[in-house]
C-alpha positions as CSV (number, residue, x, y, z in Angstrom):
1,M,0.0,0.2,0.1
2,A,1.3,3.6,-0.8
3,P,2.1,5.7,2.1
4,A,-0.3,8.2,3.1
5,I,1.2,11.9,2.4
6,E,-0.5,15.0,3.8
7,V,0.9,18.7,3.5
8,R,-0.3,21.1,5.7
9,D,0.5,24.4,7.4
10,A,2.7,24.0,10.3
11,R,1.1,24.5,13.8
12,P,3.3,25.5,17.2
13,D,3.0,21.6,18.1
14,D,5.6,20.8,15.0
15,A,7.9,22.9,16.7
16,D,10.4,19.9,17.9
17,A,10.2,18.4,14.4
18,L,11.0,21.5,12.5
19,V,14.1,22.0,14.8
20,T,14.9,19.0,13.9
21,L,14.7,19.1,10.2
22,W,16.3,22.5,10.3
23,R,19.5,20.7,11.6
24,E,19.4,18.2,9.2
25,M,18.9,20.9,6.6
26,A,22.0,23.1,8.0
27,L,24.5,19.8,7.9
28,G,23.5,19.2,4.5
29,T,23.6,22.3,2.8
30,G,26.4,24.0,4.7
31,H,26.0,27.7,4.3
32,Q,23.0,28.3,7.0
33,A,24.9,26.4,9.5
34,R,27.9,29.2,8.9
35,L,25.3,32.2,8.9
36,L,22.1,31.1,11.6
37,A,22.3,29.1,14.6
38,A,19.9,26.7,14.9
39,P,16.0,27.9,16.2
40,S,15.5,27.2,19.4
41,V,11.7,25.7,20.3
42,E,10.5,28.6,21.8
43,S,11.4,30.8,18.6
44,V,9.5,28.1,16.2
45,R,6.7,28.3,17.8
46,S,6.6,32.5,17.5
47,S,7.6,32.2,13.8
48,V,4.8,29.5,13.8
49,N,2.2,31.9,14.7
50,R,3.6,35.0,13.1
51,H,3.3,33.2,9.5
52,A,0.0,32.0,10.4
53,E,-1.4,35.7,10.6
54,D,0.6,36.7,7.2
55,P,-1.3,36.3,4.0
56,A,1.9,36.6,2.2
57,S,3.9,33.9,3.8
58,R,3.2,30.3,4.5
59,L,5.5,27.4,6.5
60,V,3.8,24.4,5.4
61,V,5.1,20.7,6.2
62,G,4.6,17.5,4.7
63,E,3.5,14.1,6.8
64,I,4.1,10.8,5.7
65,D,1.9,7.8,7.5
66,G,1.3,10.4,9.9
67,V,4.8,11.4,10.6
68,L,6.2,14.8,9.9
69,G,9.4,14.6,7.7
70,A,9.3,17.7,5.2
71,M,9.0,21.6,5.7
72,A,9.0,24.6,3.2
73,Y,8.5,27.9,3.5
74,L,6.3,30.0,1.0
75,R,6.1,33.4,0.3
76,Q,4.8,35.5,-2.3
77,T,7.5,38.6,-3.6
78,P,7.2,41.2,-6.5
79,I,8.9,39.2,-9.5
80,S,10.9,42.5,-10.0
81,P,11.0,46.1,-9.0
82,L,9.8,47.1,-12.3
83,H,7.1,44.5,-12.9
84,D,3.4,44.2,-11.3
85,E,3.4,40.7,-11.0
86,V,3.7,38.5,-8.1
87,T,5.6,35.2,-7.7
88,V,5.7,32.7,-5.0
89,T,9.0,31.7,-3.7
90,V,9.9,28.5,-2.6
91,E,12.7,28.3,0.0
92,Y,14.1,26.0,2.8
93,L,12.8,23.1,1.2
94,H,13.6,20.0,2.8
95,V,12.9,16.2,2.9
96,T,14.1,14.2,5.7
97,D,16.1,10.9,4.6
98,H,13.7,8.5,5.9
99,A,11.1,10.5,4.0
100,R,12.3,10.5,0.6
101,R,11.4,8.8,-2.8
102,H,8.0,8.5,-1.2
103,G,6.8,11.9,-3.5
104,L,6.7,14.2,-0.3
105,G,9.0,16.9,-2.1
106,K,6.4,16.7,-5.2
107,A,3.2,17.3,-2.9
108,L,5.3,20.6,-1.4
109,I,5.8,21.7,-4.8
110,A,2.3,20.9,-5.8
111,E,1.2,23.0,-2.4
112,A,3.4,26.0,-3.6
113,A,2.0,25.8,-7.5
114,A,-1.4,25.3,-6.2
115,W,-1.2,28.6,-3.7
116,A,0.3,30.6,-6.6
117,E,-2.4,29.6,-9.3
118,H,-5.1,30.5,-6.1
119,E,-3.3,33.9,-5.6
120,S,-3.0,34.6,-9.4
121,C,0.8,34.5,-9.2
122,P,2.1,33.5,-13.0
123,H,5.3,32.3,-11.5
124,L,6.9,30.0,-9.4
125,A,10.5,30.0,-8.2
126,V,12.5,27.6,-5.8
127,V,15.6,28.4,-3.9
128,A,17.8,25.7,-3.8
129,P,21.3,25.1,-2.9
130,P,23.9,24.6,-5.6
131,I,25.5,21.9,-3.9
132,A,22.5,19.8,-3.5
133,R,22.8,18.0,-6.7
134,E,19.9,15.7,-6.2
135,A,17.3,18.7,-5.2
136,N,18.4,20.3,-8.2
137,R,18.2,17.6,-10.6
138,F,14.7,16.9,-9.1
139,L,13.6,20.6,-9.8
140,A,15.1,20.2,-13.2
141,R,12.8,17.6,-13.9
142,L,9.7,19.7,-12.4
143,G,10.6,22.5,-15.1
144,L,12.3,24.5,-13.0
145,G,15.3,25.9,-14.8
146,Q,18.3,28.1,-13.0
147,A,17.9,31.9,-13.0
148,G,21.1,33.1,-10.5
149,V,22.8,32.1,-7.9
150,L,22.0,33.6,-4.2
151,R,24.8,34.0,-1.8
152,F,24.5,34.8,1.6
153,A,27.3,36.5,4.0
154,S,26.6,38.3,7.4
155,T,26.5,42.3,6.8
156,H,29.6,42.8,9.3
157,T,31.4,40.7,6.6
158,V,30.4,42.3,3.8
159,R,31.5,45.9,5.3
160,R,34.8,44.6,6.2
161,R,35.6,43.4,2.7
162,L,33.9,46.3,1.3
163,A,36.3,48.4,3.4
164,A,39.5,46.0,2.6
165,E,38.5,46.4,-1.2
166,H,38.3,50.0,-1.6
167,A,40.3,51.5,1.1
168,P,43.6,51.5,-1.0
169,N,41.7,52.5,-4.4
170,L,40.4,55.4,-2.2
171,L,43.7,56.2,-0.9
172,A,45.3,56.0,-4.1
173,L,42.8,58.5,-5.5
174,L,43.2,61.2,-2.9
175,S,46.9,61.0,-3.2
176,S,46.7,61.3,-6.9
177,R,44.5,64.6,-6.5
178,R,47.0,65.8,-3.9
179,S,50.0,65.4,-6.4
180,V,47.9,67.0,-9.3
181,M,47.0,70.0,-7.2
182,A,50.9,70.4,-5.5
183,R,52.2,70.5,-9.5
184,R,49.5,73.4,-10.5
185,A,50.6,75.5,-7.4
186,Q,54.0,74.9,-8.2
187,L,53.8,75.9,-11.6
188,A,51.4,79.0,-10.7
189,R,54.6,80.1,-8.5
190,S,57.4,79.5,-10.7
191,P,58.4,82.2,-13.7
192,L,59.6,81.0,-17.0
193,P,63.0,80.2,-17.8
194,E,65.1,82.1,-19.9
195,E,65.8,79.6,-22.3
196,H,62.9,77.9,-23.2
197,D,61.5,75.6,-26.3
198,D,59.5,77.4,-28.7
199,A,57.5,73.9,-29.5
200,Q,56.7,73.2,-25.7
201,Y,55.3,76.9,-24.9
202,G,53.4,77.4,-28.0
203,D,53.0,80.8,-29.1
204,V,54.6,82.5,-26.2
205,R,57.0,85.1,-26.7
206,L,59.1,87.1,-24.5
207,P,58.6,90.9,-25.1
208,A,61.6,92.7,-27.3
209,E,64.1,94.5,-26.1
210,P,63.4,98.6,-26.0
211,E,65.8,100.5,-28.2
212,S,66.7,102.8,-25.6
213,A,68.2,99.8,-23.4
214,G,71.6,100.2,-22.3
215,T,71.9,104.1,-23.5
């Protein structure tokens, strides 16, 4: 008999299972573990209640034979800052090992697609880590092509790297400007030499000596 699969919105009493799924996902993909600590059960309960009150986001879970084994975060976002269309984005999609290859991942994507159609969203996007080859092959079979690479870093790291990258260039630019200004000031103070090259000074000519000179 095929296993019974159900997809539903997360409830506060799913908090323990959601923390376990998050830890599995962080170990498998790596980048979340470096950026975000594992959530506490209390914070998960608070987040579940917050998403339940937000019409533009959903935290859904998948059950197989009554056991919670998958999760996904769905949210509606503008497809670009210059378009009116809204897309449903699927993030943090994860199916635990014992629940894979039973259709649970497809059921979560199907829920996202159904919600997108209900909300008149013409597009569906799914965020998947580049190292998750199996997940990316699965999404490609469903017609989802790669549209870009999403990179994460802490704000402090980015600001520190920006300072390291741009400070030398900025100092070099300021030094160059000071040198130009110093050369201009020196030329303004220095008189023209008595012996000069006409090609260097163009049409500049010294005045003729008066006829009465030396008399």
